[in-house]
TORKOL-4160 file (C-alpha; in steps of 0.2 Angstrom, whole numbers, padded with zeros to 4 digits, m for minus):
204
<pt num="1" X="0579" Y="0554" Z="0305"/>
<pt num="2" X="0590" Y="0565" Z="0313"/>
<pt num="3" X="0586" Y="0572" Z="0331"/>
<pt num="4" X="0594" Y="0581" Z="0345"/>
<pt num="5" X="0593" Y="0583" Z="0363"/>
<pt num="6" X="0582" Y="0599" Z="0363"/>
<pt num="7" X="0570" Y="0589" Z="0351"/>
<pt num="8" X="0570" Y="0576" Z="0364"/>
<pt num="9" X="0566" Y="0588" Z="0379"/>
<pt num="10" X="0553" Y="0597" Z="0368"/>
<pt num="11" X="0543" Y="0580" Z="0365"/>
<pt num="12" X="0546" Y="0572" Z="0383"/>
<pt num="13" X="0537" Y="0578" Z="0398"/>
<pt num="14" X="0546" Y="0566" Z="0409"/>
<pt num="15" X="0563" Y="0575" Z="0405"/>
<pt num="16" X="0555" Y="0592" Z="0407"/>
<pt num="17" X="0550" Y="0586" Z="0425"/>
<pt num="18" X="0569" Y="0579" Z="0428"/>
<pt num="19" X="0574" Y="0597" Z="0423"/>
<pt num="20" X="0563" Y="0606" Z="0435"/>
<pt num="21" X="0570" Y="0592" Z="0448"/>
<pt num="22" X="0588" Y="0596" Z="0444"/>
<pt num="23" X="0584" Y="0617" Z="0446"/>
<pt num="24" X="0576" Y="0614" Z="0463"/>
<pt num="25" X="0591" Y="0603" Z="0467"/>
<pt num="26" X="0604" Y="0617" Z="0462"/>
<pt num="27" X="0593" Y="0631" Z="0470"/>
<pt num="28" X="0591" Y="0622" Z="0487"/>
<pt num="29" X="0609" Y="0616" Z="0489"/>
<pt num="30" X="0616" Y="0633" Z="0486"/>
<pt num="31" X="0605" Y="0640" Z="0497"/>
<pt num="32" X="0610" Y="0628" Z="0510"/>
<pt num="33" X="0627" Y="0631" Z="0508"/>
<pt num="34" X="0626" Y="0650" Z="0509"/>
<pt num="35" X="0616" Y="0648" Z="0525"/>
<pt num="36" X="0628" Y="0636" Z="0532"/>
<pt num="37" X="0644" Y="0647" Z="0527"/>
<pt num="38" X="0636" Y="0661" Z="0535"/>
<pt num="39" X="0633" Y="0653" Z="0553"/>
<pt num="40" X="0650" Y="0644" Z="0553"/>
<pt num="41" X="0657" Y="0647" Z="0571"/>
<pt num="42" X="0672" Y="0639" Z="0580"/>
<pt num="43" X="0664" Y="0634" Z="0596"/>
<pt num="44" X="0681" Y="0632" Z="0605"/>
<pt num="45" X="0685" Y="0650" Z="0603"/>
<pt num="46" X="0669" Y="0655" Z="0605"/>
<pt num="47" X="0665" Y="0646" Z="0623"/>
<pt num="48" X="0682" Y="0653" Z="0628"/>
<pt num="49" X="0678" Y="0671" Z="0623"/>
<pt num="50" X="0662" Y="0670" Z="0635"/>
<pt num="51" X="0670" Y="0660" Z="0648"/>
<pt num="52" X="0682" Y="0676" Z="0649"/>
<pt num="53" X="0668" Y="0689" Z="0649"/>
<pt num="54" X="0659" Y="0679" Z="0664"/>
<pt num="55" X="0674" Y="0678" Z="0674"/>
<pt num="56" X="0676" Y="0696" Z="0671"/>
<pt num="57" X="0658" Y="0698" Z="0677"/>
<pt num="58" X="0653" Y="0707" Z="0660"/>
<pt num="59" X="0638" Y="0697" Z="0657"/>
<pt num="60" X="0631" Y="0710" Z="0646"/>
<pt num="61" X="0647" Y="0710" Z="0634"/>
<pt num="62" X="0644" Y="0693" Z="0633"/>
<pt num="63" X="0627" Y="0694" Z="0627"/>
<pt num="64" X="0632" Y="0708" Z="0615"/>
<pt num="65" X="0645" Y="0696" Z="0608"/>
<pt num="66" X="0634" Y="0683" Z="0605"/>
<pt num="67" X="0622" Y="0696" Z="0596"/>
<pt num="68" X="0635" Y="0698" Z="0584"/>
<pt num="69" X="0636" Y="0680" Z="0579"/>
<pt num="70" X="0624" Y="0672" Z="0566"/>
<pt num="71" X="0628" Y="0654" Z="0574"/>
<pt num="72" X="0614" Y="0644" Z="0582"/>
<pt num="73" X="0626" Y="0640" Z="0596"/>
<pt num="74" X="0628" Y="0660" Z="0599"/>
<pt num="75" X="0608" Y="0661" Z="0600"/>
<pt num="76" X="0608" Y="0647" Z="0612"/>
<pt num="77" X="0621" Y="0654" Z="0624"/>
<pt num="78" X="0612" Y="0671" Z="0623"/>
<pt num="79" X="0597" Y="0664" Z="0629"/>
<pt num="80" X="0606" Y="0655" Z="0643"/>
<pt num="81" X="0615" Y="0671" Z="0647"/>
<pt num="82" X="0599" Y="0682" Z="0648"/>
<pt num="83" X="0591" Y="0671" Z="0660"/>
<pt num="84" X="0605" Y="0665" Z="0671"/>
<pt num="85" X="0597" Y="0670" Z="0687"/>
<pt num="86" X="0583" Y="0658" Z="0684"/>
<pt num="87" X="0584" Y="0641" Z="0692"/>
<pt num="88" X="0596" Y="0629" Z="0681"/>
<pt num="89" X="0582" Y="0617" Z="0677"/>
<pt num="90" X="0571" Y="0631" Z="0670"/>
<pt num="91" X="0587" Y="0638" Z="0661"/>
<pt num="92" X="0591" Y="0622" Z="0653"/>
<pt num="93" X="0574" Y="0621" Z="0646"/>
<pt num="94" X="0574" Y="0638" Z="0639"/>
<pt num="95" X="0590" Y="0633" Z="0630"/>
<pt num="96" X="0585" Y="0617" Z="0625"/>
<pt num="97" X="0568" Y="0627" Z="0617"/>
<pt num="98" X="0580" Y="0639" Z="0608"/>
<pt num="99" X="0591" Y="0623" Z="0602"/>
<pt num="100" X="0575" Y="0616" Z="0594"/>
<pt num="101" X="0570" Y="0632" Z="0585"/>
<pt num="102" X="0587" Y="0634" Z="0578"/>
<pt num="103" X="0588" Y="0615" Z="0573"/>
<pt num="104" X="0572" Y="0618" Z="0562"/>
<pt num="105" X="0582" Y="0632" Z="0553"/>
<pt num="106" X="0596" Y="0620" Z="0550"/>
<pt num="107" X="0585" Y="0607" Z="0544"/>
<pt num="108" X="0574" Y="0618" Z="0531"/>
<pt num="109" X="0576" Y="0612" Z="0512"/>
<pt num="110" X="0585" Y="0596" Z="0518"/>
<pt num="111" X="0569" Y="0585" Z="0514"/>
<pt num="112" X="0567" Y="0592" Z="0498"/>
<pt num="113" X="0586" Y="0586" Z="0494"/>
<pt num="114" X="0582" Y="0569" Z="0500"/>
<pt num="115" X="0566" Y="0568" Z="0491"/>
<pt num="116" X="0574" Y="0573" Z="0475"/>
<pt num="117" X="0588" Y="0559" Z="0478"/>
<pt num="118" X="0574" Y="0546" Z="0479"/>
<pt num="119" X="0562" Y="0553" Z="0465"/>
<pt num="120" X="0576" Y="0555" Z="0453"/>
<pt num="121" X="0578" Y="0537" Z="0447"/>
<pt num="122" X="0560" Y="0533" Z="0448"/>
<pt num="123" X="0557" Y="0547" Z="0436"/>
<pt num="124" X="0571" Y="0542" Z="0426"/>
<pt num="125" X="0564" Y="0524" Z="0425"/>
<pt num="126" X="0547" Y="0530" Z="0420"/>
<pt num="127" X="0554" Y="0540" Z="0406"/>
<pt num="128" X="0563" Y="0525" Z="0400"/>
<pt num="129" X="0548" Y="0516" Z="0400"/>
<pt num="130" X="0539" Y="0529" Z="0390"/>
<pt num="131" X="0554" Y="0531" Z="0379"/>
<pt num="132" X="0553" Y="0512" Z="0373"/>
<pt num="133" X="0534" Y="0511" Z="0372"/>
<pt num="134" X="0538" Y="0528" Z="0359"/>
<pt num="135" X="0549" Y="0517" Z="0350"/>
<pt num="136" X="0537" Y="0502" Z="0347"/>
<pt num="137" X="0523" Y="0514" Z="0344"/>
<pt num="138" X="0534" Y="0523" Z="0330"/>
<pt num="139" X="0539" Y="0505" Z="0324"/>
<pt num="140" X="0521" Y="0500" Z="0322"/>
<pt num="141" X="0516" Y="0514" Z="0313"/>
<pt num="142" X="0528" Y="0515" Z="0302"/>
<pt num="143" X="0527" Y="0498" Z="0295"/>
<pt num="144" X="0545" Y="0493" Z="0292"/>
<pt num="145" X="0559" Y="0490" Z="0302"/>
<pt num="146" X="0575" Y="0501" Z="0303"/>
<pt num="147" X="0586" Y="0510" Z="0317"/>
<pt num="148" X="0581" Y="0527" Z="0312"/>
<pt num="149" X="0562" Y="0522" Z="0316"/>
<pt num="150" X="0566" Y="0519" Z="0335"/>
<pt num="151" X="0581" Y="0531" Z="0336"/>
<pt num="152" X="0570" Y="0545" Z="0344"/>
<pt num="153" X="0561" Y="0534" Z="0357"/>
<pt num="154" X="0577" Y="0525" Z="0363"/>
<pt num="155" X="0585" Y="0542" Z="0364"/>
<pt num="156" X="0573" Y="0547" Z="0375"/>
<pt num="157" X="0574" Y="0532" Z="0386"/>
<pt num="158" X="0592" Y="0534" Z="0388"/>
<pt num="159" X="0593" Y="0552" Z="0391"/>
<pt num="160" X="0578" Y="0550" Z="0404"/>
<pt num="161" X="0588" Y="0536" Z="0413"/>
<pt num="162" X="0603" Y="0547" Z="0413"/>
<pt num="163" X="0596" Y="0562" Z="0420"/>
<pt num="164" X="0586" Y="0553" Z="0433"/>
<pt num="165" X="0602" Y="0547" Z="0439"/>
<pt num="166" X="0612" Y="0564" Z="0438"/>
<pt num="167" X="0598" Y="0572" Z="0449"/>
<pt num="168" X="0598" Y="0558" Z="0461"/>
<pt num="169" X="0617" Y="0558" Z="0463"/>
<pt num="170" X="0619" Y="0576" Z="0465"/>
<pt num="171" X="0603" Y="0578" Z="0478"/>
<pt num="172" X="0610" Y="0563" Z="0488"/>
<pt num="173" X="0628" Y="0570" Z="0489"/>
<pt num="174" X="0620" Y="0586" Z="0494"/>
<pt num="175" X="0608" Y="0579" Z="0506"/>
<pt num="176" X="0622" Y="0569" Z="0515"/>
<pt num="177" X="0633" Y="0583" Z="0515"/>
<pt num="178" X="0622" Y="0596" Z="0523"/>
<pt num="179" X="0616" Y="0581" Z="0536"/>
<pt num="180" X="0633" Y="0578" Z="0541"/>
<pt num="181" X="0634" Y="0598" Z="0543"/>
<pt num="182" X="0619" Y="0598" Z="0554"/>
<pt num="183" X="0625" Y="0584" Z="0565"/>
<pt num="184" X="0641" Y="0592" Z="0568"/>
<pt num="185" X="0634" Y="0608" Z="0574"/>
<pt num="186" X="0619" Y="0598" Z="0584"/>
<pt num="187" X="0634" Y="0591" Z="0593"/>
<pt num="188" X="0642" Y="0608" Z="0596"/>
<pt num="189" X="0624" Y="0614" Z="0601"/>
<pt num="190" X="0624" Y="0601" Z="0615"/>
<pt num="191" X="0642" Y="0603" Z="0620"/>
<pt num="192" X="0640" Y="0622" Z="0623"/>
<pt num="193" X="0624" Y="0621" Z="0632"/>
<pt num="194" X="0633" Y="0609" Z="0645"/>
<pt num="195" X="0648" Y="0619" Z="0647"/>
<pt num="196" X="0638" Y="0635" Z="0650"/>
<pt num="197" X="0627" Y="0627" Z="0663"/>
<pt num="198" X="0642" Y="0620" Z="0672"/>
<pt num="199" X="0652" Y="0637" Z="0670"/>
<pt num="200" X="0636" Y="0648" Z="0677"/>
<pt num="201" X="0635" Y="0634" Z="0691"/>
<pt num="202" X="0653" Y="0638" Z="0695"/>
<pt num="203" X="0653" Y="0656" Z="0694"/>
<pt num="204" X="0637" Y="0657" Z="0704"/>
């Protein structure tokens, strides 16, 4: 009995599901990579530029400078600059609200990557069980033994196991990478928020 991977894919719904999961992982991983690449910002240099604008009394120029940046840090600082005349507690709360909005954008699709990392092995295991059951079914239907009788089912089981692990490994790697990026940016957002509040209190 001869078979190939395409034959197994056609006969196995489990492998079709894993293929769909792999496409989801690749799609959302690329989207997140593009998103984080676009919002990259050297927070140290950025805050130094903001400080220079403020010390020269050019708040509007500082706001314009923030508007040119895609970074969530720039959005938070822009909120602070636009409302710098308010009480410090109210100003901090407004900047915190902007931070929450931007954090939601940073977290988008990470849950899907994490879910795929957990589901991949389970779907693969299910496919393995189905493949082995198919092997025994074919063996019983044939009435005689031989490796060719169970080959397709065993192949399906092994491919399902490998596919599930591949999906999970890629998803977990991407999830951990982007989670680390999220934590780094979140830390920078907090630091820059504090820096601006201190700077505004000094300049006032």
